[in-house]
C-alpha positions, -999 to 999 in steps of 0.1 A, spaced: -112 545 -648 -101 512 -642 -117 482 -661 -127 450 -647 -107 421 -642 -93 397 -615 -65 429 -610 -88 450 -602 -113 433 -583 -88 405 -560 -122 407 -534 -148 379 -541 -172 359 -529 -192 334 -550 -225 313 -547 -255 299 -565 -288 314 -559 -321 294 -575 -297 275 -600 -273 304 -607 -234 305 -605 -228 340 -596 -197 358 -581 -193 392 -570 -153 407 -570 -147 438 -550 -116 465 -551 -111 460 -516 -124 443 -485 -141 466 -467 -162 473 -501 -166 435 -503 -180 432 -466 -202 454 -477 -218 442 -506 -218 407 -488 -249 421 -467 -267 424 -500 -264 384 -513 -299 377 -529 -315 346 -505 -311 314 -508 -276 310 -518 -250 286 -512 -209 297 -513 -196 280 -540 -157 281 -554 -144 313 -573 -150 303 -614 -148 319 -649 -185 303 -657 -201 323 -628 -223 357 -638 -188 374 -628 -205 415 -610 -178 441 -601 -178 468 -579 -149 490 -577 -136 522 -561 -119 543 -583 -110 574 -559 -132 599 -546 -156 573 -534 -168 565 -565 -171 538 -578 -178 523 -609 -204 486 -612 -204 458 -636 -228 434 -643 -217 403 -666 -225 422 -696 -212 457 -693 -205 484 -665 -239 495 -655 -225 529 -633 -201 549 -639 -190 580 -605 -212 566 -584 -206 571 -543 -212 541 -526 -249 541 -514 -256 544 -549 -232 519 -562 -242 495 -532 -280 498 -539 -272 493 -584 -246 460 -577 -278 445 -559 -302 460 -579 -279 440 -608 -275 407 -586 -321 404 -583 -324 413 -622 -299 388 -632 -315 365 -620 -348 369 -622 -338 372 -659 -317 341 -663 -332 317 -632 -338 279 -649 -366 262 -648 -387 296 -628 -403 328 -634 -400 354 -613 -434 376 -621 -429 418 -604 -456 407 -573 -464 405 -538 -468 374 -522 -472 355 -491 -492 321 -482 -523 320 -464 -538 283 -459 -514 262 -476 -519 283 -507 -506 310 -521 -517 345 -528 -503 370 -555 -502 405 -560 -486 417 -592 -481 454 -595 -450 475 -603 -435 501 -581 -455 525 -562 -485 504 -565 -489 497 -525 -475 460 -530 -452 466 -496 -481 479 -476 -501 449 -488 -475 427 -481 -470 438 -451 -508 440 -433 -510 406 -445 -478 394 -426 -492 417 -396 -523 392 -398 -509 357 -395 -499 355 -439 -466 340 -439 -444 355 -462 -428 352 -491 -414 384 -514 -423 422 -514 -408 418 -551 -414 389 -571 -429 354 -569 -408 329 -584 -433 305 -603 -418 269 -609 -424 246 -641 -455 228 -625 -466 267 -614 -460 267 -575 -450 300 -558 -418 302 -542 -406 327 -517 -377 357 -525 -381 366 -491 -357 401 -493 -367 421 -468 -394 442 -469 -385 480 -484 -413 495 -462 -418 532 -471 -425 558 -446 -438 587 -453 -407 621 -457 -383 591 -463 -370 564 -489 -382 525 -478 -365 509 -453 -356 474 -452 -375 449 -432 -372 420 -422 -404 400 -419 -398 384 -386 -395 424 -369 -434 426 -376 -442 397 -361 -437 377 -400 -420 338 -402 -410 332 -442 -429 308 -460 -402 278 -471 -427 254 -486 -438 264 -523 -469 271 -525 -501 264 -552 -516 294 -560 -554 300 -548 -555 340 -557 -535 363 -577 -547 402 -571 -538 426 -598 -549 454 -577 -531 493 -573 -544 515 -536 -562 544 -547 -573 569 -519 -610 562 -514 -607 536 -538 -639 511 -539 -628 473 -550 -652 460 -580 -626 437 -594 -633 419 -627 -625 384 -626 -602 371 -654 -605 339 -674 -578 312 -674 -560 327 -707 -566 364 -694 -549 355 -657 -522 343 -674 -515 374 -700 -517 397 -667 -493 379 -652 -471 375 -680 -471 415 -685 -448 415 -652 -431 385 -655 -398 398 -659 -380 374 -684 -408 377 -708 -390 395 -739 -362 365 -735 -384 337 -724 -421 342 -739 -429 302 -744 -417 289 -713 -435 323 -689 -469 318 -706 -465 282 -704 -451 282 -664 -479 312 -658 -509 295 -676 -502 262 -652 -497 286 -620 -531 299 -623 -546 270 -640 -568 266 -606 -565 302 -597 -589 331 -593 -574 362 -608 -587 393 -601 -584 429 -615 -591 461 -600 -584 495 -573 -581 493 -536 -582 513 -504 -566 514 -477 -543 479 -471 -561 470 -433 -592 468 -454 -582 454 -480 -559 430 -464 -586 417 -441 -610 412 -475 -586 390 -487 -579 368 -457 -611 366 -451 -619 350 -492 -645 381 -496 -630 396 -518 -654 380 -552 
C-alpha cells in the first residue's frame, strides 16, 4: 500500500470553500476528473500549498483505492464508487467542522418570503423529501444537508444536489433546477425551525420551544458542537432570536409543506 505524498498523488485541484483552503490530490488524471465533479459548492480555485487541508485518493491496483483526509488514512481497499463517496463526505465533513465564522447544522433549509425555514434532523428523518416538496411549491433552495449559520444568526446555503431516495434504490443526486427550484443566493434570517421527522399517519401536534431550548435543539445537531461549543451556542442563540422553534412528528411531506408555506403550523 502506497503512502499519501505529492509523489504518489501528482494530480491535484485546490480551492477555497466556506473560508477553508483545501486540496484534493489523486494518483491519476482520470481519478482526479471523477473527484472534480464532487467539489463542495461555493468554491474559488487557488494554488497548491502545503498549508491547504490536503485530501488524497490513491489507486492501489485491482481497482482498489486508499482515501486520506488531512489527518489520517480513512479507508483502504475501496472500490471506485465507495472511494468517491468517501472523499466527497470527507471534504464536506471537514468544512462543516472547521469553517471559520460559521456553524454547520444537520438540517434541510429553504427560503420563503425573505426568511429561512430550517428543518433540523438526522439521516432518514425525511429532510430531503420535505425540502424537495417545499422547493416544488416555490421555496428557494438552501440545502438538504446543512444549514450554515453565521455569527449574526443568518442562514446561508449549502446547495449540493438533493439526495432524493426512490423505492428500491439508493439516493439520486438531483439538482434543484431539475425539480423547478432556484438556489437561494442571499443570507436569510431564520423565521421558523421545525425539529420533525416523518411518521406514517403522523399528526402534527407540536411543542413550542423557548429561545434557549431552541438554541440547544439546533446545537444538538451542530457538526462542530464538541470542538467549538461556546461558538456554536453563541451563533445559534442569535439565529433563533426572532424565530419560532417547534418540535413534533409529521405526516406526509406534501401536506406538511403546504402547512409550512401557509404559515399554519402553530
